[in-house]
C-alpha positions in Angstrom: -87.5 53.7 -20.1 -87.6 56.5 -17.3 -86.0 59.6 -17.8 -83.8 58.8 -14.5 -82.6 55.5 -16.1 -81.6 56.9 -19.3 -79.5 59.5 -17.6 -77.6 56.9 -15.3 -77.0 54.8 -18.4 -75.6 57.9 -20.2 -73.3 58.7 -17.3 -71.9 55.3 -17.2 -71.7 55.4 -20.8 -69.4 58.6 -20.5 -67.3 57.0 -17.6 -66.4 54.1 -19.7 -65.0 56.2 -22.6 -61.3 56.3 -21.6 -57.9 56.0 -23.1 -54.4 56.1 -21.8 -52.0 58.4 -23.8 -48.4 59.8 -23.5 -46.3 62.1 -24.7 -43.3 63.4 -22.4 -43.1 67.1 -21.5 -40.5 66.5 -18.5 -37.5 67.6 -20.6 -39.1 71.0 -21.3 -40.4 71.7 -18.1 -37.4 70.8 -15.7 -34.7 70.9 -18.1 -31.5 68.3 -18.1 -31.6 66.9 -14.7 -28.3 65.0 -14.7 -26.5 68.2 -16.1 -24.6 70.9 -13.8 -26.5 73.6 -16.0 -30.1 72.0 -16.5 -31.6 75.2 -17.8 -29.0 76.1 -20.4 -28.6 72.9 -22.1 -29.9 74.3 -25.3 -27.2 76.7 -25.6 -24.5 74.5 -24.8 -24.7 70.8 -23.8 -21.9 68.9 -22.3 -23.1 65.6 -22.0 -25.5 62.8 -23.5 -28.4 65.3 -22.7 -27.2 67.0 -25.9 -29.3 64.2 -28.0 -32.3 66.0 -27.1 -31.4 69.6 -26.4 -28.7 70.2 -28.9 -27.6 67.4 -30.8 -24.8 69.6 -32.7 -23.0 69.5 -29.6 -22.4 65.7 -29.5 -19.9 66.3 -32.2 -17.6 67.8 -29.6 -17.7 64.8 -27.0 -15.8 61.8 -26.2 -17.3 58.3 -26.1 -19.2 57.8 -23.0 -22.1 56.1 -20.9 -24.1 57.9 -18.3 -26.4 56.7 -15.4 -28.5 59.2 -13.5 -31.2 59.7 -11.2 -33.6 62.8 -11.1 -36.0 63.8 -8.2 -38.9 66.2 -8.8 -41.0 67.7 -6.1 -44.1 69.7 -6.7 -45.4 71.8 -4.0 -48.2 73.8 -5.6 -51.4 75.4 -4.4 -54.5 76.6 -5.9 -56.7 78.8 -3.4 -60.3 78.6 -4.6 -62.1 82.1 -4.1 -65.1 81.4 -1.8 -68.5 81.1 -3.7 -71.0 84.0 -3.0 -74.5 83.1 -2.5 -77.1 82.7 -5.0 -75.1 80.8 -7.7 -75.3 77.0 -6.6 -77.9 74.8 -8.5 -80.8 73.6 -7.0 -82.1 70.1 -6.6 -84.9 71.2 -8.8 -82.6 70.6 -11.8 -84.1 67.2 -12.0 -87.1 68.3 -12.8 -86.5 70.8 -15.4 -87.1 69.8 -19.3 -83.7 68.4 -20.3 -84.4 69.6 -24.2 -83.3 73.0 -22.9 -80.6 72.1 -20.6 -77.7 71.9 -23.2 -78.5 75.2 -25.0 -75.4 76.8 -26.1 -73.2 73.9 -24.9 -70.9 72.0 -27.2 -71.6 68.3 -26.2 -75.0 68.0 -24.3 -74.7 67.2 -20.5 -77.1 67.6 -17.7 -75.6 69.7 -14.7 -75.8 68.1 -11.0 -77.4 70.1 -8.1 -74.4 71.8 -6.3 -75.3 69.9 -3.2 -75.1 66.3 -4.7 -71.5 66.7 -6.1 -69.3 63.7 -5.2 -66.2 65.7 -4.5 -65.6 69.0 -2.4 -64.7 71.8 -4.7 -60.9 72.4 -4.5 -60.2 69.1 -2.7 -57.5 67.8 -5.3 -54.1 67.6 -4.0 -51.4 69.2 -6.1 -47.8 68.1 -4.3 -46.2 65.1 -5.4 -42.7 63.5 -5.5 -41.7 62.0 -8.7 -38.5 60.3 -9.8 -36.8 59.2 -12.9 -33.7 56.9 -14.3 -31.7 58.7 -16.8 -29.6 56.8 -19.2 -27.3 58.1 -21.9 -24.7 57.3 -24.3 -22.3 59.0 -26.7 -20.4 57.1 -29.5 -18.2 58.5 -32.4 -18.2 56.9 -35.6 -15.2 56.6 -38.0 -13.2 58.8 -35.6 -9.7 58.0 -36.9 -10.4 58.6 -40.5 -12.4 61.8 -39.8 -10.2 63.6 -37.4 -7.4 63.7 -40.1 -9.9 65.9 -42.2 -10.9 68.0 -39.3 -14.4 66.6 -38.7 -16.3 64.1 -36.5 -19.6 62.1 -36.5 -21.1 61.2 -33.2 -24.2 59.4 -32.4 -25.9 60.1 -29.0 -28.8 58.6 -27.3 -30.9 59.8 -24.1 -33.7 58.4 -22.0 -35.7 59.1 -18.9 -37.5 56.2 -17.0 -40.0 57.2 -14.6 -40.4 55.4 -11.3 -43.9 55.3 -11.6 -44.1 53.6 -14.7 -43.8 53.9 -18.6 -47.0 55.8 -18.9 -49.1 57.9 -16.7 -52.2 60.1 -18.0 -54.6 61.6 -15.6 -57.0 63.8 -17.9 -59.2 66.5 -16.4 -61.6 69.0 -17.9 -60.9 72.6 -17.9 -64.5 74.0 -17.6 -67.7 73.2 -15.6 -67.6 69.3 -16.9 -65.0 68.8 -14.0 -67.5 68.9 -11.7 -68.8 65.2 -12.0 -65.1 64.3 -11.3 -62.5 65.7 -9.3 -64.7 69.2 -8.7 -61.4 71.1 -8.7 -58.9 73.0 -10.7 -55.9 71.5 -12.0 -52.3 72.7 -13.1 -52.4 72.5 -17.1 -48.8 71.9 -17.5 -47.7 69.7 -14.6 -49.1 66.8 -12.7 -48.9 63.7 -15.3 -46.8 65.6 -17.8 -43.8 65.3 -15.5 -44.5 61.5 -15.3 -43.7 60.3 -18.7 -41.1 58.3 -20.5 -38.7 59.9 -22.6 -36.4 59.0 -25.5 -34.3 60.7 -28.1 -31.5 59.8 -30.8 -29.6 62.0 -32.6 -26.7 62.4 -35.1 -24.1 65.2 -35.3 -21.4 66.1 -37.5 -18.2 68.5 -37.3 -16.8 70.6 -40.0 -13.5 71.7 -39.2 -13.3 74.4 -36.3 -15.8 76.5 -37.3 -19.3 74.8 -37.6 -21.2 71.5 -36.7 -24.7 70.4 -37.2 -27.2 67.7 -35.7 -30.3 66.2 -36.0 -32.5 64.0 -33.8 -36.0 62.2 -33.0 -37.6 62.1 -29.9 -40.0 59.6 -29.5 -43.2 59.2 -27.2 -45.5 56.1 -26.9 -49.5 56.1 -26.5 -51.9 53.3 -25.4 -55.4 53.7 -26.9 -58.2 51.6 -25.0 -61.7 51.0 -26.5 -64.5 49.8 -24.6 -67.4 47.4 -25.5 -69.9 47.4 -22.6 -73.1 45.3 -21.9 -75.4 46.6 -19.3 -77.9 43.8 -18.5 -80.4 46.0 -16.8 -80.8 49.6 -17.3 -82.2 50.0 -13.8 -78.9 48.5 -12.1 -75.9 50.3 -13.9 -73.4 48.8 -11.8 -73.6 45.7 -13.4 -72.1 45.5 -16.7 -70.0 43.2 -18.6 -67.0 44.8 -20.3 -64.4 44.0 -23.2 -61.4 46.3 -23.9 -59.6 46.9 -27.2 -55.8 48.2 -26.3 -53.5 49.4 -29.1 -49.9 50.9 -28.1 -48.4 53.0 -30.6 -45.8 55.7 -30.9 -45.3 59.0 -32.3 -41.7 60.7 -33.4 -40.6 64.3 -33.2 -37.9 65.6 -35.3 -35.5 68.5 -34.3 -32.3 70.1 -35.4 -29.4 72.2 -34.2 -26.2 74.1 -35.3 -23.3 75.9 -33.5 -21.3 78.0 -35.5 -17.7 79.4 -34.0 -17.0 82.4 -36.5 -14.4 83.8 -34.0 -11.8 82.1 -31.4 -13.7 81.5 -28.2 -17.2 82.8 -29.6 -20.0 80.8 -30.4 -23.4 81.1 -31.9 -26.1 78.2 -31.4 -29.6 77.6 -32.4 -32.2 74.8 -32.2 -35.5 73.9 -33.9 -37.9 71.3 -32.4 -40.7 70.4 -33.9 -44.2 69.7 -32.2 -44.6 67.0 -29.9 -48.0 65.5 -30.1 -49.4 61.8 -29.9 -51.9 63.3 -32.4 -55.8 63.5 -31.6 -56.6 60.0 -31.0 -60.3 59.5 -32.1 -62.4 57.1 -29.6 -65.5 55.1 -30.6 -67.0 53.4 -27.6 -70.0 50.9 -27.9 -72.7 50.0 -25.2 -75.5 47.7 -25.5 -78.2 48.2 -22.6 -81.1 45.7 -22.5 -84.4 47.4 -22.7 -83.2 50.6 -24.1 -85.4 52.6 -26.3 -83.7 53.5 -29.6 -85.4 56.9 -30.2 -83.4 57.8 -33.3 -84.6 54.3 -35.0 -81.2 52.9 -35.0 -81.3 49.0 -35.8 -77.8 48.5 -34.9 -78.8 47.2 -31.4 -75.9 49.5 -29.4 -75.4 53.2 -28.7 -72.0 54.9 -29.5 -70.2 57.5 -28.0 -67.4 59.6 -30.0 -64.8 61.4 -28.1 -60.9 62.4 -28.6 -57.9 62.6 -26.4 -54.3 63.5 -26.8 -51.5 64.4 -24.3 -48.4 66.0 -23.6 -48.9 68.6 -26.5 -45.3 70.5 -27.0 -45.4 73.4 -29.6 -42.9 74.5 -32.0 -39.8 75.7 -30.1 -37.1 77.9 -31.8 -34.0 78.7 -29.6 -30.9 80.8 -30.0 -28.0 81.4 -27.9 -24.4 82.6 -27.8 -21.4 81.7 -25.2 -17.9 82.8 -25.1 -14.9 80.8 -23.7 -12.5 82.7 -21.3 -9.2 81.1 -20.7 -8.1 81.6 -17.1 -4.9 79.6 -16.1 -6.2 76.1 -16.1 -9.8 77.1 -16.3 -12.4 77.8 -18.7 -15.0 80.2 -17.8 -18.0 80.1 -20.3 -20.9 82.7 -20.0 -23.9 82.5 -22.0 -27.4 83.7 -22.8 -30.1 82.5 -24.6 -33.8 82.9 -25.9 -36.6 80.5 -26.9 -39.4 81.2 -28.6 -42.4 78.7 -28.2 -45.7 78.6 -30.6 -48.4 77.8 -27.7 -51.0 79.5 -29.9 -51.4 76.0 -31.4 -52.0 74.4 -28.0 -54.4 71.4 -27.9 -55.5 70.2 -24.4 -56.0 66.7 -23.1 -59.1 66.4 -24.8 -58.0 67.1 -28.0 -59.8 70.8 -27.7 -58.4 73.9 -28.5 -58.8 76.8 -25.8 -61.7 79.0 -26.6 -59.3 81.9 -25.5 -56.4 81.6 -27.7 -53.2 81.2 -25.9 -50.1 83.3 -26.4 -46.7 82.5 -28.1 -44.0 83.0 -25.4 -40.3 84.3 -25.4 -38.2 82.5 -22.4 -34.9 83.8 -21.5 -32.0 81.7 -19.7 -28.4 82.7 -18.7 -25.4 81.1 -17.0 -21.9 80.3 -16.3 -19.9 77.0 -16.5 -16.4 76.8 -15.1 -14.5 73.9 -16.5 -11.3 72.3 -15.5 -9.7 68.9 -16.4 -10.8 67.7 -12.9 -13.9 69.5 -12.0 -16.7 71.6 -13.6 -19.3 73.9 -11.8 -22.2 75.8 -13.1 -24.8 78.0 -12.2 -27.9 79.3 -14.3 -31.2 81.3 -14.5 -34.4 80.9 -16.2 -37.6 83.0 -16.8 -40.5 81.5 -18.8 -43.8 83.4 -19.2 -47.0 81.8 -19.0 -48.7 81.2 -22.5 -52.3 81.2 -21.0 -54.3 84.5 -21.0 -56.7 85.9 -18.3 -59.2 83.3 -17.7 -62.2 85.4 -17.2 -64.7 82.9 -18.9 -65.9 79.5 -18.9 -62.3 78.0 -19.3 -59.9 77.3 -16.1 -56.5 76.7 -17.4 -54.1 77.2 -14.6 -50.6 78.1 -15.0 -47.9 80.6 -13.8 -45.1 82.5 -14.8 -41.9 80.7 -13.8 -38.5 82.0 -12.6 -35.6 79.4 -11.5 -32.1 79.1 -10.7 -29.7 76.3 -10.5 -26.4 75.2 -9.3 -24.2 72.1 -10.2 -20.8 70.3 -9.6 -18.9 67.5 -11.2 -15.7 65.7 -10.5 -13.5 63.6 -12.6 -11.7 60.6 -11.8 -8.9 59.2 -13.9 -8.8 55.2 -14.0 -6.3 54.7 -16.9 -4.5 57.0 -19.1 -7.6 56.9 -21.6 -10.7 56.1 -19.4 -12.2 58.4 -16.5 -15.4 58.7 -14.4 -17.3 61.5 -13.5 -19.8 62.1 -10.6 -22.2 64.9 -10.4 -25.0 66.5 -8.6 -27.4 69.6 -9.5 -29.9 71.3 -8.1 -32.9 73.6 -9.2 -35.6 75.5 -8.1 -38.3 77.2 -9.8 -41.1 79.3 -8.5 -44.5 79.7 -9.8 -44.9 83.4 -9.5 -48.2 84.0 -7.6 -51.2 84.7 -10.1 -54.8 85.7 -9.5 -57.7 84.9 -11.9 -61.4 86.3 -11.5 -64.2 85.5 -13.8 -66.0 88.1 -15.8 -69.6 88.1 -14.9 -70.8 90.5 -17.9 -68.9 88.2 -20.6 -71.7 86.5 -22.5 -72.0 82.7 -22.8 -72.0 82.8 -26.4 -68.4 85.1 -26.0 -67.0 82.2 -24.1 -68.3 83.4 -20.9 -69.7 81.2 -18.0 -72.4 78.8 -18.7 -75.4 79.4 -17.0 -76.3 75.8 -16.0 -79.9 76.2 -15.3 -81.0 78.4 -17.9 -83.5 81.2 -17.7 -85.5 79.6 -20.4 -85.5 76.2 -18.7 -89.1 74.6 -18.2 -90.3 73.2 -15.0 -92.2 69.9 -14.8 -91.8 69.0 -11.2 -94.3 69.6 -8.5 -91.8 70.3 -5.5 -91.9 74.1 -6.2 -94.6 76.2 -7.7 -93.9 78.2 -10.9 -93.4 81.3 -9.5 -91.0 79.9 -7.1 -88.9 78.1 -10.1 -88.9 81.2 -11.9 -87.2 82.9 -8.9 -84.7 80.1 -8.5 -83.4 79.9 -12.0 -83.2 83.8 -12.5 -79.5 84.8 -13.1 -76.7 82.7 -13.2 -76.2 79.2 -11.5 -73.1 77.1 -12.1 -70.9 74.4 -10.6 -67.7 75.6 -12.7 -65.0 74.9 -10.2 -63.3 78.0 -11.2 -66.2 80.1 -10.2 -65.6 83.1 -9.1 -61.8 82.9 -9.4 -58.5 81.4 -7.8 -54.9 82.3 -6.9 -52.3 79.8 -7.9 -48.5 79.8 -6.6 -45.8 77.2 -5.7 -42.5 75.8 -6.6 -40.8 73.1 -8.6 -37.5 71.5 -6.9 -35.4 69.2 -8.8 -32.1 67.3 -7.9 -29.9 65.3 -10.1 -27.3 62.7 -9.6 -25.2 61.1 -12.3 -22.3 59.0 -13.1 -20.6 59.1 -16.2 -17.9 56.7 -18.0 -15.7 58.6 -20.4 -13.0 57.2 -22.7 
């Protein structure tokens, strides 16, 4: 088999090694869209959203059922800096000894000539409009018997169903490997992470007036697909016979919270969420090519390709907050503030890889004010979330920004009977992705995580289209198709609108 045909077959094999996985991050990124105060629900939750954000607050709620709709508008941009002259990869790359091409690269691959890339650099579209259906319910257990002793036991469920489907996964590479696909940069913590199914169930207990606790689990699903491929002719890889094996699984992430009321009106609250992760799914794909020369002496009759995938990773999150209730005539005014620590230093990307430049743990802050009345409720809030991504001066292209946001919400109550009432509410939030500029450090060595020289200086030329002297000049220095070279500027905003109707009894 010729070297060219081998490259074609290997490329086909790589394209067929796919898996679909999902784990929701939408709740962490946009908050409780059906609440009048979406950013501060970990400090105080006033509806079924407590089942995920602060389950201890379920113990203060009446029985209820809620249906809502959430809409997220993503308006983001990544402005790629212009590539300077002299860094493109020449078409002579196809006449280079491939034994030297993968030197220093984890996972061998053959770069393409810059002019032959399928997609134009920076051609990806980052804007989207996504919607979810929100369902929630709260139910008190043994209410009459527990109330006699100053207690309460409550269960709650909360779920988000995306309009786009239960599972959406759009993986990409964070380095020069993305040249084969979109040839663009992508926001690491957005995109498909805002299009995932979310479900949570929790149990809460109240012990007198001073203390309540809660615990719950968040459920995420994933689908693993493994392909068996037969290619009848290595000279025509477009013709293939495929069998796909699929398996649907689920992962469960527990979390806990407490609320203490040591002084009348004043509350302390805390939550602890374990990491959300489908786990690193190992893929083993098999391909049989008629006429393939098994140079490793294999007698099994097919080729195997191993890879890994994961999705929607969320780290350990620990939050603390406080709020105070002021009684002013018929109104209760509740100012609040809180902090959250996220252990992003353990992050795993969509391909089951840890960033070479370790991410930073972060502290985010939220604050807000709720005005409550028996017939209505209004709130506003603020949030600041720093990016965990360090400066991207090397091979990697993780795109993320600090976020600053605010929210407004209003809810009205209508009595149906003496024991039943209905509420209707609306909320809106806006998060700015503060402008951030990254530039590659050309002095950083490849061994230290710098840009990969995709036409290395020790490459050996065996073609006839250029003289050895011409080729020595072509390969000198750095040549790369990394879509993040030489740098970029990212910015934008996320807008969320939530509508909800709730029946309370």
